[in-house]
C-alpha positions as CSV (number, residue, x, y, z in Angstrom):
1,M,10.9,-3.9,4.3
2,G,8.0,-1.8,3.2
3,S,5.1,-4.1,2.7
4,I,2.0,-1.8,4.3
5,F,-0.2,0.5,2.1
6,G,-2.4,3.2,3.1
7,R,-3.1,5.6,5.9
8,Y,-6.8,5.2,7.3
9,L,-7.2,2.1,5.1
10,R,-3.9,0.0,5.5
11,A,-3.1,-3.1,3.9
12,A,0.0,-5.3,4.9
13,T,0.6,-8.0,2.1
14,F,2.6,-11.2,3.1
15,G,4.7,-14.2,1.4
16,E,6.7,-15.3,-0.9
17,S,6.1,-16.7,-4.4
18,H,7.3,-20.2,-3.4
19,G,6.2,-20.3,0.4
20,P,3.3,-22.0,1.6
21,A,1.1,-19.2,1.3
22,V,0.5,-15.5,0.1
23,G,-2.0,-12.8,1.8
24,V,-2.9,-9.8,3.6
25,V,-4.3,-8.2,6.8
26,V,-6.4,-5.1,6.1
27,E,-7.1,-2.5,9.1
28,G,-9.7,0.3,9.0
29,L,-12.2,-1.1,7.2
30,P,-15.5,0.2,8.6
31,A,-17.9,-2.3,10.4
32,G,-21.2,-3.0,8.1
33,L,-19.6,-3.7,4.6
34,P,-21.1,-6.6,2.8
35,V,-17.7,-8.7,2.5
36,S,-17.7,-12.8,1.2
37,A,-15.2,-15.0,-0.6
38,E,-17.1,-14.8,-3.7
39,L,-16.5,-10.8,-3.7
40,I,-12.8,-11.2,-3.4
41,Q,-12.8,-14.2,-5.7
42,R,-14.2,-12.1,-8.6
43,D,-11.4,-9.9,-8.9
44,L,-8.3,-12.6,-7.8
45,D,-9.7,-14.7,-10.8
46,R,-8.8,-11.9,-12.8
47,R,-5.4,-11.6,-11.8
48,R,-4.2,-15.4,-11.6
49,P,-2.0,-17.3,-14.0
50,G,-2.7,-19.8,-16.5
51,Q,-5.8,-18.5,-18.0
52,S,-4.4,-18.0,-21.7
53,A,-1.1,-18.4,-23.5
54,F,-0.6,-14.5,-22.8
55,T,0.1,-15.9,-18.7
56,S,2.3,-17.7,-16.8
57,A,1.3,-21.4,-16.7
58,R,1.7,-21.8,-13.5
59,R,-1.9,-23.4,-12.3
60,E,-2.9,-21.5,-9.0
61,A,-6.7,-21.5,-7.9
62,D,-6.1,-18.7,-5.8
63,Q,-8.5,-19.6,-3.7
64,V,-9.2,-16.9,-0.9
65,E,-9.8,-17.9,2.4
66,I,-11.0,-15.2,5.0
67,L,-9.7,-15.7,8.3
68,S,-11.0,-12.8,10.7
69,G,-13.0,-9.5,10.1
70,V,-16.1,-10.9,8.9
71,G,-19.1,-11.8,10.8
72,A,-21.5,-15.0,10.1
73,D,-23.8,-12.7,8.3
74,G,-21.2,-11.4,5.9
75,L,-20.6,-7.7,7.3
76,S,-17.6,-6.7,7.8
77,L,-16.7,-6.3,12.0
78,G,-14.4,-3.0,11.7
79,T,-11.2,-5.6,13.2
80,P,-8.6,-6.3,10.9
81,V,-9.6,-8.5,8.1
82,A,-6.9,-11.3,7.2
83,L,-7.2,-13.0,3.9
84,L,-5.2,-16.0,2.8
85,V,-4.5,-17.7,-0.5
86,R,-2.2,-20.8,-0.3
87,N,0.3,-21.5,-2.9
88,Q,0.0,-24.8,-4.5
89,D,2.2,-25.0,-8.0
90,A,5.2,-23.6,-6.9
91,R,8.3,-25.5,-8.8
92,S,11.5,-24.6,-7.1
93,K,13.3,-26.9,-9.1
94,D,12.9,-24.4,-12.2
95,Y,15.4,-22.1,-10.2
96,G,18.2,-24.7,-9.1
97,D,20.4,-24.0,-11.8
98,I,20.2,-20.3,-11.2
99,R,20.5,-20.1,-7.4
100,R,23.7,-18.1,-7.3
101,L,22.8,-15.9,-10.5
102,F,21.7,-12.7,-10.7
103,R,19.0,-13.0,-13.2
104,P,19.1,-9.6,-15.5
105,G,15.8,-7.0,-14.8
106,H,15.1,-8.7,-11.5
107,A,15.4,-7.7,-8.1
108,D,18.1,-10.2,-7.1
109,Y,21.1,-8.0,-7.5
110,T,19.7,-5.3,-5.3
111,Y,18.2,-7.6,-2.7
112,Y,21.3,-9.3,-2.2
113,Y,23.3,-5.9,-1.7
114,K,20.6,-4.4,0.5
115,Y,19.6,-7.7,2.9
116,G,22.2,-10.0,1.9
117,T,20.1,-12.7,0.8
118,P,20.9,-14.8,-2.4
119,P,18.2,-15.0,-5.4
120,Q,14.8,-16.5,-3.8
121,P,12.9,-19.1,-6.0
122,G,10.4,-17.2,-8.0
123,G,11.5,-13.9,-6.9
124,G,10.4,-14.4,-3.1
125,R,9.0,-11.0,-2.2
126,A,9.7,-9.5,-5.3
127,S,7.4,-12.1,-7.1
128,G,4.5,-10.9,-8.9
129,R,3.1,-13.2,-6.6
130,E,2.8,-10.6,-4.2
131,T,0.5,-9.0,-5.5
132,V,-2.3,-11.3,-4.9
133,G,-2.7,-9.9,-1.1
134,R,-3.0,-6.2,-3.1
135,V,-6.0,-7.4,-5.4
136,A,-7.5,-9.0,-2.4
137,A,-7.6,-6.0,-0.1
138,G,-8.5,-3.8,-3.3
139,A,-11.7,-6.0,-3.3
140,L,-12.4,-4.6,0.3
141,A,-11.8,-1.5,-1.0
142,R,-14.2,-1.7,-4.1
143,A,-16.7,-2.4,-1.6
144,L,-16.0,0.8,0.6
145,L,-16.6,2.9,-2.8
146,A,-19.3,0.8,-4.3
147,P,-21.9,2.9,-2.1
148,L,-20.2,6.2,-3.1
149,G,-20.7,5.0,-6.8
150,V,-17.3,5.1,-7.8
151,G,-16.2,2.4,-10.5
152,I,-12.6,1.5,-11.8
153,Q,-11.5,-0.7,-14.6
154,A,-8.4,-1.1,-16.5
155,C,-7.1,-2.2,-19.9
156,T,-3.9,-3.2,-22.1
157,A,-4.1,0.4,-24.1
158,R,-0.7,-0.9,-25.9
159,V,1.6,-3.5,-26.4
160,G,5.0,-2.9,-28.0
161,G,3.8,-1.0,-31.0
162,V,0.5,-1.7,-31.1
163,L,-1.8,0.9,-30.0
164,A,-5.5,0.7,-29.1
165,L,-7.3,3.7,-30.2
166,A,-11.0,2.4,-29.2
167,R,-11.9,1.8,-25.5
168,D,-14.7,-0.9,-25.4
169,W,-14.4,-1.7,-21.7
170,A,-17.0,-5.0,-22.2
171,F,-14.2,-6.0,-25.2
172,A,-11.6,-5.7,-22.8
173,Q,-12.8,-7.9,-19.7
174,A,-12.9,-10.8,-22.1
175,D,-10.0,-10.2,-24.5
176,P,-7.2,-12.7,-23.1
177,L,-4.7,-9.4,-23.4
178,R,-7.3,-7.0,-22.0
179,C,-7.2,-5.2,-25.0
180,P,-10.2,-2.5,-25.4
181,D,-10.0,-2.0,-29.1
182,P,-11.5,-5.0,-31.0
183,E,-9.7,-3.5,-34.2
184,V,-6.3,-4.1,-33.0
185,A,-6.7,-7.1,-30.6
186,Q,-5.5,-9.5,-32.8
187,A,-2.7,-7.6,-34.1
188,M,-1.5,-6.8,-30.1
189,A,-1.5,-10.9,-29.7
190,E,0.1,-11.8,-32.8
191,A,2.9,-9.2,-31.4
192,V,3.0,-11.3,-28.0
193,R,3.2,-14.4,-29.8
194,Q,6.0,-13.6,-32.0
195,A,8.2,-12.3,-28.8
196,L,7.3,-15.7,-27.2
197,A,8.3,-17.5,-30.4
198,E,11.5,-15.6,-30.6
199,G,12.3,-16.3,-26.7
200,D,11.6,-13.1,-25.5
201,S,8.8,-10.7,-24.1
202,L,7.1,-7.4,-24.6
203,G,6.1,-4.2,-22.9
204,G,3.3,-1.9,-23.1
205,V,0.9,0.8,-21.4
206,V,-2.0,-0.2,-18.9
207,E,-4.9,2.3,-18.5
208,V,-6.7,2.8,-15.4
209,L,-10.0,4.6,-15.4
210,A,-11.8,5.6,-12.0
211,S,-15.5,6.8,-12.5
212,G,-18.0,8.4,-9.9
213,V,-15.1,9.9,-7.8
214,P,-16.6,12.2,-5.5
215,V,-15.0,15.9,-5.8
216,G,-12.4,17.0,-2.9
217,L,-10.4,13.4,-2.5
218,G,-6.8,14.1,-1.7
219,D,-5.0,16.8,0.2
220,P,-2.8,19.6,-1.2
221,V,1.3,19.5,-1.1
222,A,2.0,16.4,0.7
223,D,-0.7,14.1,0.2
224,K,-1.7,14.9,-3.3
225,L,-4.2,12.2,-4.8
226,D,-2.3,11.9,-8.2
227,A,0.9,11.9,-6.0
228,L,-0.6,9.3,-3.9
229,L,-1.7,7.3,-7.0
230,A,1.5,7.5,-8.6
231,G,3.2,5.9,-5.6
232,A,0.6,3.0,-5.4
233,M,1.1,2.6,-9.5
234,L,5.0,2.8,-9.2
235,G,5.1,0.3,-6.5
236,I,3.7,-2.3,-8.6
237,G,6.6,-4.3,-10.1
238,G,7.1,-4.1,-13.8
239,V,6.0,-0.3,-13.8
240,K,8.5,2.3,-14.9
241,G,6.6,5.3,-15.7
242,L,3.2,7.0,-15.1
243,E,0.9,9.3,-16.8
244,V,-2.1,11.3,-15.2
245,G,-4.6,12.8,-17.7
246,D,-3.2,13.6,-21.1
247,G,0.8,13.0,-19.4
248,F,3.7,13.7,-21.3
249,A,1.4,15.0,-24.2
250,V,1.1,18.2,-22.2
251,A,4.7,19.1,-22.6
252,S,3.8,20.4,-26.2
253,R,1.0,22.2,-25.7
254,R,0.2,26.0,-24.9
255,G,-1.9,26.7,-21.4
256,S,-5.0,27.8,-24.2
257,A,-5.0,24.2,-25.5
258,N,-4.5,22.2,-22.3
259,N,-6.7,24.2,-19.6
260,D,-9.8,22.3,-19.0
261,Q,-12.3,25.1,-19.2
262,I,-15.3,25.1,-17.2
263,S,-18.9,26.1,-18.0
264,P,-22.3,26.1,-15.7
265,Q,-22.3,22.3,-17.0
266,G,-19.2,21.4,-15.8
267,F,-15.8,21.0,-17.2
268,L,-15.3,21.4,-21.3
269,S,-12.5,18.7,-21.4
270,N,-10.3,16.5,-19.0
271,H,-6.9,17.0,-20.0
272,A,-5.8,16.8,-16.2
273,G,-7.1,13.4,-15.9
274,G,-9.6,14.2,-13.1
275,I,-7.1,16.0,-10.5
276,L,-6.2,19.4,-9.9
277,G,-3.7,20.7,-7.2
278,G,-3.8,17.2,-5.9
279,I,-7.5,17.4,-5.4
280,S,-10.2,15.1,-7.4
281,T,-12.3,17.4,-9.3
282,G,-15.5,14.8,-9.9
283,Q,-14.4,13.9,-13.6
284,D,-12.8,10.6,-14.7
285,I,-9.5,9.9,-13.2
286,V,-7.5,8.5,-15.9
287,L,-3.9,6.8,-15.6
288,R,-1.7,5.5,-17.8
289,L,1.0,3.1,-16.8
290,A,4.3,2.3,-18.8
291,V,4.9,-1.4,-17.7
292,K,8.4,-2.8,-19.0
293,P,8.8,-6.0,-20.7
294,T,8.7,-9.2,-18.6
295,P,12.5,-9.6,-17.6
296,S,12.5,-13.6,-17.3
297,I,13.3,-14.4,-21.1
298,A,14.4,-17.6,-22.7
299,R,17.7,-16.1,-24.3
300,P,21.1,-16.3,-23.3
301,Q,22.0,-13.1,-21.1
302,A,25.2,-11.9,-19.7
303,T,25.4,-11.8,-15.6
304,I,27.4,-12.4,-12.7
305,D,27.3,-15.0,-9.8
306,L,27.1,-14.4,-6.0
307,D,31.2,-14.2,-6.2
308,G,30.8,-11.4,-9.0
309,Q,32.3,-13.7,-11.8
310,A,30.7,-13.4,-15.5
311,R,28.3,-16.0,-16.4
312,T,25.7,-16.4,-19.3
313,M,22.3,-17.8,-18.2
314,E,18.9,-18.8,-19.8
315,I,16.2,-18.3,-17.6
316,K,13.7,-21.5,-17.6
317,G,10.1,-22.1,-15.7
318,R,6.6,-20.2,-16.3
319,H,6.6,-16.4,-16.9
320,D,4.2,-14.2,-18.9
321,P,5.4,-13.0,-22.3
322,C,3.5,-9.6,-21.5
323,L,2.8,-8.2,-18.1
324,C,0.0,-6.1,-19.2
325,P,-2.9,-8.2,-18.8
326,R,-1.6,-9.1,-15.6
327,I,-1.0,-5.9,-14.1
328,A,-4.4,-4.1,-15.2
329,P,-6.4,-5.8,-12.4
330,V,-3.6,-5.1,-9.8
331,A,-3.7,-1.4,-10.8
332,E,-7.3,-1.5,-10.4
333,A,-6.9,-2.7,-6.8
334,M,-4.0,-0.1,-5.8
335,A,-6.4,2.8,-7.3
336,A,-9.5,1.4,-5.2
337,L,-7.0,1.2,-2.1
338,V,-5.7,4.8,-2.6
339,L,-9.3,6.3,-3.6
340,A,-10.6,4.5,-0.2
341,D,-8.0,5.8,2.0
342,A,-8.4,9.0,0.4
343,W,-12.1,9.0,1.2
344,L,-11.9,7.9,4.8
345,A,-9.2,10.7,5.1
346,Q,-11.6,13.1,4.1
347,R,-14.5,11.6,6.2
348,A,-12.2,12.2,9.3
349,A,-11.2,15.7,8.5
350,R,-14.7,16.6,8.3
351,Q,-15.7,14.9,12.0
352,A,-13.0,16.4,13.5
């Protein structure tokens, strides 16, 4: 079961939704970087559940424990960094009535036919709980990128039919849905409340912006930076599509309108989203993730059981009515991991 990300900076996540703990082991982090529990906790706190009516009511403190790889002086040792977060509020009883049923929209069906394992409480490894390890690893990647001046942030650019036009990043960090547009934040919230009241959920779009990325990251052909970012983003549970730069909008344009022309002062536009030929241009890298509606909904749904018999099920428990606000920090972490890995690859190539 694939659980390892990266080539030079490798992150291996572990743990299940309702197991004792989740976490990550990170290899390849250079020695001498400042690493602290507070640094990692800052990102974990932005991902954890129970923060608003728009997230799961599961109560997890998500307190990180650094088990190895950091010295008494708070600097990385260059050895594997092991990070652990203990599960404290799993309620497996919520899944007692549906243990033999495949939940529509979840990985229960495919996991069963691939591994022979019946549906696990909370989804097991397929749960969003697995992303705790990704976010913790992403905090380490941020520490590596910070001296380069790289900044990464994400917001909820759309929920259902409500589209954010403005990009007020400070507002997005404070908004419970991570909406970046104060003019539509209330409408976004109301759309989610309405879906929740009807026992349903809503999909949306998460936008990721990476600024200060050096020119030259990424390798042509097999290891293009946009391809690596796409794999990382599409590997997040619930993400079903990705745009780089203007994405699908370029399909209706002419080259004269879409090319990013260049002046002595730099590029005149950024339709390409900061990547050309699979290599970073030095402009902002812009990604947009299509996020599906949360599949766990409080409505009767048709399914089958482990014996293939038709059944009807209603999913109980605690679930996010919209995945976007909690996917945003995960997307930031995955972008950080890819960019840090690409920078280490570039450094290795120059030293060869």
